C-alpha positions in Angstrom: 10.8 -25.1 3.7 12.2 -26.5 7.0 15.9 -26.4 7.8 17.8 -27.8 10.7 18.6 -25.3 13.4 20.7 -25.4 16.6 17.7 -26.0 18.9 14.9 -27.1 16.7 13.7 -27.1 13.1 13.8 -23.6 11.6 11.1 -22.6 9.1 12.0 -20.2 6.4 10.3 -16.8 6.1 8.2 -16.7 2.9 9.4 -13.7 0.9 7.7 -11.7 -1.8 10.5 -9.7 -3.5 8.2 -7.5 -5.6 6.9 -5.7 -2.6 10.3 -4.0 -2.0 9.9 -2.2 -5.4 6.1 -1.8 -5.6 5.2 -0.8 -2.0 7.5 2.2 -1.6 6.2 3.7 -4.9 2.5 2.9 -4.1 2.6 4.1 -0.4 4.5 7.3 -1.4 1.6 8.1 -3.8 -1.0 7.2 -1.2 0.8 9.4 1.4 0.8 12.4 -0.9 -2.6 12.2 -2.3 -4.2 10.7 0.8 -2.9 13.5 3.0 -4.1 16.1 0.5 -7.5 14.5 -0.1 -8.3 13.8 3.6 -7.0 17.2 4.9 -9.2 18.9 2.3 -12.2 16.6 3.2 -11.7 17.6 6.9 -11.6 21.3 5.8 -14.9 20.9 3.9 -16.5 19.0 6.8 -15.4 21.7 9.2 -17.1 24.4 7.1 -20.2 22.3 6.8 -20.2 22.1 10.6 -20.4 25.9 10.7 -23.4 25.9 8.4 -25.0 23.1 10.6 -25.4 20.8 7.6 -25.3 17.1 7.2 -25.5 16.4 11.0 -25.3 12.7 11.6 -23.6 11.5 8.4 -21.1 14.4 8.7 -20.1 13.0 12.1 -19.4 9.6 10.6 -17.4 11.2 7.7 -15.3 13.3 10.1 -14.4 10.3 12.1 -13.6 8.2 9.0 -11.3 11.0 7.8 -9.5 11.0 11.1 -9.0 7.3 10.9 -7.6 7.7 7.3 -5.2 10.4 8.5 -3.9 8.1 11.2 -3.0 5.5 8.6 -1.4 8.2 6.3 0.7 9.5 9.2 2.3 6.1 9.6 3.2 5.6 5.9 6.6 7.2 6.0 7.8 4.5 8.4 6.3 1.7 6.3 7.9 3.2 3.2 11.3 3.1 4.9 10.6 -0.5 6.1 10.1 -1.7 2.5 13.0 0.4 1.1 15.2 -1.5 3.6 13.8 -4.8 2.4 11.7 -5.6 5.4 14.2 -4.7 8.1 12.7 -2.5 10.8 15.4 -0.2 12.2 13.4 1.8 14.7 12.4 0.9 18.3 9.8 -1.8 18.7 7.3 0.8 20.1 7.2 2.5 16.7 6.5 -0.8 15.0 3.6 -1.4 17.4 2.3 2.2 16.7 2.4 1.9 12.9 0.8 -1.6 13.0 -1.9 -0.3 15.4 -2.7 2.6 13.1 -3.1 0.2 10.1 -5.5 -1.9 12.2 -7.5 1.1 13.4 -7.8 2.6 9.9 -9.0 -0.7 8.4 -11.7 -1.5 10.9 -12.8 2.0 11.7 -13.3 2.4 7.9 -15.2 -0.8 7.8 -17.5 0.1 10.7 -18.0 3.8 9.7 -18.9 2.8 6.1 -21.3 0.3 7.6 -23.1 2.9 9.7 -23.1 5.3 6.7 -24.9 2.6 4.8 -27.4 2.1 7.6 -27.9 5.9 7.8 -28.8 6.0 4.1 -31.0 3.0 4.5 -33.0 4.8 7.2 -33.2 8.0 5.1 -34.7 6.0 2.2 -36.9 3.4 3.8 -37.9 5.3 7.0 -37.5 9.0 6.3 -39.9 10.2 9.1 -38.2 8.1 11.8 -34.7 9.3 10.6 -35.8 12.9 10.5 -37.6 12.9 13.8 -34.8 11.4 15.9 -31.9 13.2 17.5 -29.4 12.7 14.7 -26.5 14.6 16.3 -26.7 12.7 19.6 -27.1 9.3 17.8 -24.1 10.1 15.6 -21.9 11.0 18.5 -22.8 7.9 20.5 -22.4 5.5 17.6 -19.0 7.1 16.7 -17.8 6.8 20.3 -18.8 3.1 20.4 -16.9 2.4 17.1 -13.8 4.1 18.4 -14.1 2.3 21.8 -14.5 -1.2 20.1 -11.6 -0.6 17.7 -9.2 0.8 20.3 -10.0 -2.0 22.7 -9.3 -4.5 19.9 -6.0 -2.8 19.1 -4.7 -2.9 22.7 -3.2 -6.3 21.9 -1.0 -4.8 19.2 0.2 -2.1 21.5 0.8 -4.3 24.5 2.8 -7.1 22.8 6.1 -6.9 20.9 5.7 -6.2 17.2 9.2 -7.5 16.3 9.5 -11.3 16.6 12.2 -12.7 18.8 13.7 -15.0 16.1 15.8 -13.0 13.7 17.6 -14.4 10.7 20.7 -12.5 9.6 19.8 -9.9 12.2 16.8 -8.8 10.2 14.0 -7.3 12.4 10.5 -7.9 10.9 7.6 -5.8 11.9 4.4 -7.8 12.5 5.6 -10.6 10.3 8.0 -13.5 10.6 6.3 -15.5 13.4 6.8 -18.8 11.7 9.3 -20.0 14.3 7.3 -19.1 17.4 6.0 -22.0 19.6 2.8 -23.8 18.5 0.6 -22.3 21.3 1.5 -18.7 20.2 0.9 -19.4 16.6 -2.4 -21.2 17.3 -3.6 -18.2 19.4 -2.6 -15.8 16.5 -4.5 -17.9 14.0 -7.6 -18.0 16.3 -7.5 -14.2 16.6 -7.2 -13.7 12.8 -10.1 -16.1 12.1 -12.2 -14.3 14.7 -11.6 -11.0 13.0 -12.3 -12.5 9.6 -15.6 -13.9 10.9 -16.6 -10.5 12.3 -15.7 -8.8 9.0 -18.0 -11.1 7.0 -20.8 -10.5 9.5 -20.5 -6.7 9.1 -20.1 -7.1 5.3 -23.4 -9.1 5.3 -25.1 -6.2 7.0 -23.8 -3.8 4.4 -25.0 -6.0 1.6 -28.4 -6.4 3.2 -28.8 -2.6 3.8 -27.7 -1.7 0.3 -29.9 -4.4 -1.4 -32.9 -3.0 0.7 -32.0 0.6 -0.5 -31.8 -0.6 -4.1 -35.2 -2.3 -3.9 -36.8 0.8 -2.4 -35.3 3.0 -5.1 -36.2 0.7 -7.9 -39.8 0.3 -6.6 -40.4 4.0 -6.7 -42.3 5.3 -9.7 -40.6 7.9 -12.0 -41.5 11.3 -10.6 -42.6 14.1 -12.9 -40.6 17.3 -12.8 -41.9 20.1 -10.5 -43.5 22.9 -12.4 -41.8 25.6 -10.2 -38.2 24.3 -10.6 -38.3 21.9 -13.5 -36.4 19.4 -11.4 -37.5 15.9 -10.4 -38.0 15.3 -6.7 -36.3 12.4 -5.0 -32.7 13.6 -5.0 -32.1 11.9 -1.7 -33.0 8.5 -3.3 -30.6 9.1 -6.2 -27.8 10.1 -3.9 -28.4 7.0 -1.9 -28.1 4.9 -5.0 -24.8 6.5 -5.9 -23.6 6.1 -2.3 -24.6 2.4 -2.5 -22.3 1.8 -5.5 -19.5 3.8 -3.9 -19.6 1.9 -0.5 -19.9 -1.5 -2.1 -17.0 -0.6 -4.4 -14.8 0.3 -1.5 -15.6 -3.0 0.3 -15.1 -5.1 -2.9 -11.8 -3.4 -3.9 -10.2 -2.7 -0.5 -11.5 -5.0 2.2 -13.0 -8.2 0.7 -9.9 -9.5 -1.1 -7.8 -9.2 2.0 -10.3 -11.1 4.2 -10.8 -13.8 1.6 -7.0 -14.5 1.4 -6.2 -13.8 5.1 -7.4 -17.2 6.5 -5.4 -19.5 4.2 -2.4 -17.1 4.3 -2.3 -17.3 8.2 -2.3 -21.1 8.1 0.4 -21.0 5.4 3.0 -18.5 6.9 2.6 -19.9 10.4 3.2 -23.4 9.0 0.0 -24.7 10.7 -0.7 -26.6 7.4 2.5 -28.7 7.1 1.4 -30.5 3.9 1.1 -27.4 1.7 3.8 -27.1 -1.0 6.3 -24.3 -1.3 4.6 -23.0 -4.5 1.2 -22.8 -2.7 2.7 -20.9 0.3 4.4 -18.5 -2.1 1.3 -17.8 -4.1 -0.7 -17.2 -1.0 1.9 -14.8 0.3 2.1 -12.9 -3.0 -1.7 -12.6 -3.0 -1.7 -11.4 0.6 0.8 -8.6 -0.2 -1.4 -7.4 -3.0 -4.4 -7.3 -0.8 -2.5 -5.3 1.8 -1.8 -2.7 -0.9 -5.5 -2.6 -1.9 -6.4 -2.0 1.7 -4.2 1.1 1.8 -6.1 2.4 -1.3 -9.2 2.9 0.9 -8.0 6.2 2.3 -8.1 7.6 -1.3 -11.5 6.2 -2.0 -13.3 7.3 1.2 -13.4 11.0 0.1 -15.2 9.9 -3.1 -17.8 8.2 -0.9 -18.5 11.6 0.8 -19.2 13.1 -2.6 -21.6 10.4 -3.5 -23.3 10.3 -0.1 -24.3 13.9 0.2 -25.1 16.8 -2.2 -23.9 19.4 0.3 -20.4 18.0 0.4 -20.2 17.8 -3.4 -21.7 21.3 -3.9 -19.4 22.9 -1.4 -16.4 21.5 -3.3 -17.8 22.7 -6.6 -18.5 26.2 -5.2 -15.1 26.4 -3.5 -13.3 25.4 -6.7 -15.3 27.9 -8.7 -14.5 30.7 -6.2 -10.8 29.8 -6.3 -10.9 30.0 -10.1 -12.8 33.3 -10.1 -10.4 34.8 -7.6 -7.5 33.8 -9.8 -9.1 35.4 -12.8 -9.9 38.5 -10.7 -6.3 38.7 -9.5 -5.0 38.4 -13.1 -7.4 41.1 -14.2 -6.3 43.3 -11.3 -2.6 42.7 -12.1 -3.2 43.4 -15.8 -5.0 46.6 -15.0 -2.3 47.7 -12.6 0.5 47.0 -15.1 -1.5 48.9 -17.8 -2.0 51.9 -15.6 1.7 51.9 -14.6 2.7 51.8 -18.2 0.4 54.6 -19.1 1.7 56.7 -16.2 5.3 56.2 -17.3 4.5 57.1 -20.9 3.0 60.5 -19.8 5.4 63.5 -19.9 
């Protein structure tokens, strides 16, 4: 919708009312469970570091966990933003920080899940090459490159204002509401978004190729007979790789793919770069975009599940830790019961 303004035509902000009810609830749950899950994942990865286990893939998991915690740390401000119906009431710098953390989490997650897929691909298809190379050094270099690329790309969000200059009814939007900017600004924003979308699908193609190759390698393997000494079948690495394949593809399909499919048409719609689209079309695209934003936030809860599927050591450590906690509780209860019993017996004696 276009209305007459004092200086030029003013385009209306496309609103999705449901997000002011849904997002605070959803992000509150993500904040609580995401903080607990990722702090615990970091705790497990720290203890695996002491046992010198998992080397390269542990490095990627640790960095992915840090990226998730950055996103989780910004959620209280986003929750407040949606509770106040999209009115940012903090300094612009905090808007830029929270938007940057969202960007960093999204694309660090995409890239680290990609290199985890490549790592598993090497482990299955070229085990000797993967085992003979310096895993720790390679993991550190790759992680530094991913952070360097992501941070360099996020400089734009930190250096430019996150709150648009045009404000209707004195409402300050954070990283939205750019429909009344000049054409050159909107065109530059659209180009940047489409460039990011193109890069995402390039990376996503690599993930699909790696995981298809892993699946082929696994399915082409003959069924191994159980070992006489242990009664277990060999090839646990291959089975873990298959589980990890499903987990990584699941995270991409649920969290990232819908957003990048909708993002292109949505940008053209909300910036009014496609003038001939109807109000209903713009509204549907904006509603779909809000849902995909919510799905992207879900990734910080799914990433710890990928760790469990990717490595046996991570999963076994959790199982052993939970078993020890349970045994300690039982031991404490037994000790307390014994102490109470002895005390009662002592008091009953003359």
